[in-house]
DOKE-812916 format. One record per atom (N, C-alpha, C, O): residue in three letters; atom name; x, y, z. Coordinates in steps of 0.02 Angstrom, whole numbers, plus 50000, padded with zeros to 5 digits. Each point is the difference from the previous one (the first is absolute). Example, Ala and Ser with C-alpha at 12.3 -4.5 7.8 and 13.67 -1.06 7.14 Angstrom:
residues 2
Ala; N; 50660; 49716; 50390
Ala; CA; 49955; 50059; 50000
Ala; C; 50045; 50060; 50000
Ala; O; 50052; 49999; 50033
Ser; N; 49930; 50054; 49931
Ser; CA; 50042; 50059; 50003
Ser; C; 49961; 50055; 50037
Ser; O; 50025; 50055; 50008
END
This chain:
residues 58
Met; N; 51485; 49983; 49292
Met; CA; 50024; 50061; 50032
Met; C; 50049; 49980; 50055
Met; O; 49984; 49958; 50042
Asp; N; 50074; 50072; 49956
Asp; CA; 50050; 49984; 50052
Asp; C; 49990; 50046; 50061
Asp; O; 49959; 50046; 49998
Val; N; 50077; 49940; 50055
Val; CA; 49991; 50036; 50063
Val; C; 50015; 50074; 49992
Val; O; 49964; 50042; 50028
Ser; N; 50088; 49975; 49936
Ser; CA; 50018; 50071; 49993
Ser; C; 49945; 50039; 49963
Ser; O; 49986; 50057; 50018
Arg; N; 49984; 49912; 49932
Arg; CA; 49945; 50033; 49963
Arg; C; 49939; 50008; 50045
Arg; O; 49968; 50052; 50000
Leu; N; 50017; 49896; 50040
Leu; CA; 49944; 50004; 50046
Leu; C; 50011; 50056; 50051
Leu; O; 49954; 50037; 50016
Met; N; 50107; 49968; 50010
Met; CA; 50015; 50053; 50048
Met; C; 49993; 50069; 49968
Met; O; 49976; 50047; 50032
Asp; N; 50043; 49960; 49905
Asp; CA; 49992; 50063; 49964
Asp; C; 49925; 50018; 49994
Asp; O; 49982; 50058; 50010
Val; N; 49977; 49893; 49974
Val; CA; 49928; 50012; 49993
Val; C; 49970; 50019; 50067
Val; O; 49960; 50047; 50004
Leu; N; 50058; 49918; 50049
Leu; CA; 49973; 50015; 50066
Leu; C; 50020; 50071; 50022
Leu; O; 49959; 50036; 50030
Lys; N; 50102; 49984; 49955
Lys; CA; 50023; 50067; 50018
Lys; C; 49964; 50053; 49959
Lys; O; 49976; 50050; 50028
Thr; N; 50019; 49940; 49907
Thr; CA; 49969; 50049; 49955
Thr; C; 49925; 50006; 50012
Thr; O; 49974; 50056; 50006
Glu; N; 49992; 49887; 49997
Glu; CA; 49927; 50001; 50003
Glu; C; 49972; 50010; 50071
Glu; O; 49947; 50030; 50009
Tyr; N; 50089; 49945; 50042
Tyr; CA; 49973; 50000; 50067
Tyr; C; 50044; 50033; 50053
Tyr; O; 49980; 50005; 50058
Gly; N; 50079; 50018; 49922
Gly; CA; 50045; 50032; 50048
Gly; C; 50031; 49951; 50049
Gly; O; 50026; 50021; 50052
Ile; N; 49973; 49915; 49933
Ile; CA; 50028; 49949; 50043
Ile; C; 50073; 49989; 49981
Ile; O; 50016; 49980; 49944
Glu; N; 50030; 50035; 50104
Glu; CA; 50071; 49997; 49985
Glu; C; 50038; 49944; 50035
Glu; O; 50058; 49988; 49984
Asn; N; 49910; 49978; 50063
Asn; CA; 50035; 49946; 50035
Asn; C; 49951; 49947; 50024
Asn; O; 49939; 50008; 49995
Glu; N; 50087; 49938; 50032
Glu; CA; 49959; 49944; 50022
Glu; C; 49954; 50019; 50058
Glu; O; 49943; 49977; 50004
Lys; N; 50081; 50066; 50041
Lys; CA; 49959; 50021; 50057
Lys; C; 49938; 50038; 49975
Lys; O; 49945; 49987; 50024
Gln; N; 50064; 50059; 49929
Gln; CA; 49943; 50037; 49972
Gln; C; 49952; 49953; 49963
Gln; O; 49939; 50008; 50003
Phe; N; 50089; 49942; 49963
Phe; CA; 49958; 49951; 49965
Phe; C; 49958; 49961; 50050
Phe; O; 49939; 49992; 49990
Asp; N; 50092; 49984; 50064
Asp; CA; 49964; 49962; 50050
Asp; C; 49944; 50042; 50032
Asp; O; 49945; 49975; 50011
Glu; N; 50069; 50088; 50003
Glu; CA; 49949; 50045; 50028
Glu; C; 49942; 50010; 49951
Glu; O; 49941; 49999; 50020
Ala; N; 50075; 50010; 49916
Ala; CA; 49947; 50010; 49950
Ala; C; 49956; 49938; 49994
Ala; O; 49939; 50006; 49992
Val; N; 50091; 49935; 50010
Val; CA; 49961; 49938; 49996
Val; C; 49955; 49993; 50061
Val; O; 49942; 49982; 49993
Arg; N; 50085; 50032; 50066
Arg; CA; 49960; 49995; 50061
Arg; C; 49941; 50048; 50000
Arg; O; 49946; 49984; 50025
Glu; N; 50063; 50076; 49947
Glu; CA; 49948; 50051; 50000
Glu; C; 49950; 49993; 49942
Glu; O; 49949; 50034; 49999
Ser; N; 50066; 49922; 49953
Ser; CA; 49956; 49993; 49943
Ser; C; 49935; 49967; 50019
Ser; O; 49996; 49963; 50050
Ala; N; 49952; 50049; 49911
Ala; CA; 49934; 49972; 50014
Ala; C; 49996; 49927; 49979
Ala; O; 49952; 49966; 50018
Gly; N; 50096; 50010; 49944
Gly; CA; 49997; 49931; 49977
Gly; C; 49967; 49994; 49932
Gly; O; 49983; 50050; 49968
Ile; N; 50006; 49889; 50012
Ile; CA; 49971; 49986; 49934
Ile; C; 49939; 49956; 50011
Ile; O; 50004; 49949; 50034
Asn; N; 49940; 50070; 49936
Asn; CA; 49939; 49959; 50003
Asn; C; 50003; 49948; 49945
Asn; O; 49997; 50017; 49941
Leu; N; 50010; 49920; 50077
Leu; CA; 50005; 49946; 49952
Leu; C; 49932; 49968; 49986
Leu; O; 49997; 49948; 49968
Gly; N; 49950; 50082; 50057
Gly; CA; 49933; 49972; 49992
Gly; C; 49980; 49988; 49928
Gly; O; 49964; 49953; 49985
Ile; N; 50058; 50090; 49970
Ile; CA; 49982; 49993; 49930
Ile; C; 50026; 49933; 49972
Ile; O; 49970; 49973; 49953
Phe; N; 50084; 50002; 50074
Phe; CA; 50028; 49937; 49975
Phe; C; 49969; 49938; 50032
Phe; O; 50012; 49945; 49977
Thr; N; 49949; 50065; 50075
Thr; CA; 49970; 49943; 50035
Thr; C; 49924; 49997; 49993
Thr; O; 49970; 49950; 50018
Met; N; 49999; 50103; 49957
Met; CA; 49927; 50003; 49994
Met; C; 49977; 49965; 49936
Met; O; 50019; 50021; 49945
Pro; N; 49942; 49927; 50061
Pro; CA; 49978; 49965; 49939
Pro; C; 49950; 50042; 49959
Pro; O; 49959; 50036; 50028
Leu; N; 50046; 49958; 49908
Leu; CA; 49953; 50033; 49955
Leu; C; 49949; 49949; 49976
Leu; O; 50018; 49943; 49985
Glu; N; 49920; 50077; 50012
Glu; CA; 49947; 49955; 49978
Glu; C; 49980; 50019; 49929
Glu; O; 49994; 50059; 49984
Arg; N; 49994; 49892; 49974
Arg; CA; 49979; 50013; 49931
Arg; C; 49924; 49994; 49994
Arg; O; 49968; 49961; 50035
Arg; N; 50005; 50079; 49921
Arg; CA; 49930; 49992; 49983
Arg; C; 49993; 49940; 49953
Arg; O; 50050; 49973; 49977
Gln; N; 49889; 50008; 50009
Gln; CA; 49990; 49942; 49956
Gln; C; 50026; 50013; 49930
Gln; O; 50018; 49952; 49965
Asn; N; 49984; 50111; 50013
Asn; CA; 50025; 50015; 49932
Asn; C; 50076; 50005; 49998
Asn; O; 50028; 50014; 49947
Gly; N; 50006; 49974; 50109
Gly; CA; 50072; 49999; 50001
Gly; C; 50033; 50065; 50019
Gly; O; 50061; 50003; 50008
Thr; N; 49900; 50051; 49999
Thr; CA; 50030; 50064; 50020
Thr; C; 50001; 50006; 50075
Thr; O; 49961; 49966; 50035
Tyr; N; 50081; 50076; 49990
Tyr; CA; 50003; 50013; 50072
Tyr; C; 49951; 50054; 50019
Tyr; O; 49989; 50047; 49962
Asp; N; 49983; 49947; 50097
Asp; CA; 49953; 50049; 50025
Asp; C; 50036; 50066; 50010
Asp; O; 50053; 50002; 50032
Ser; N; 49920; 50053; 49942
Ser; CA; 50034; 50065; 50004
Ser; C; 50009; 50024; 50072
Ser; O; 50049; 50034; 50015
Glu; N; 49905; 49950; 50029
Glu; CA; 50007; 50021; 50070
Glu; C; 50058; 49964; 50032
Glu; O; 50036; 50030; 50040
Ile; N; 49974; 49907; 49944
Ile; CA; 50057; 49963; 50028
Ile; C; 50065; 50028; 49972
Ile; O; 50048; 50009; 50038
Arg; N; 49954; 50005; 49898
Arg; CA; 50061; 50028; 49970
Arg; C; 50016; 50068; 50031
Arg; O; 50058; 50016; 50013
Ala; N; 49891; 50025; 49998
Ala; CA; 50011; 50067; 50029
Ala; C; 50027; 49995; 50070
Ala; O; 50041; 50041; 50020
Ala; N; 49937; 49910; 50018
Ala; CA; 50023; 49991; 50069
Ala; C; 50073; 49978; 50001
Ala; O; 50035; 50011; 50050
Cys; N; 49988; 49959; 49897
Cys; CA; 50069; 49975; 49999
Cys; C; 50050; 50051; 49974
Cys; O; 50060; 49988; 50004
Gln; N; 49917; 50067; 49970
Gln; CA; 50046; 50049; 49971
Gln; C; 50030; 50044; 50052
Gln; O; 50040; 50044; 49984
END
């Protein structure tokens, strides 16, 4: 995706028309929880994952 296409998407989907509005939107965002990518999953002896652990990661 080139810059002009990205700017079109930001304008259409989020009403962001310039860099200042983009910076404000980023500052006001809640962020991204990356915990799902760092939490280890444990396997049962039969090789399946525990359903409670999988549910916590979704």
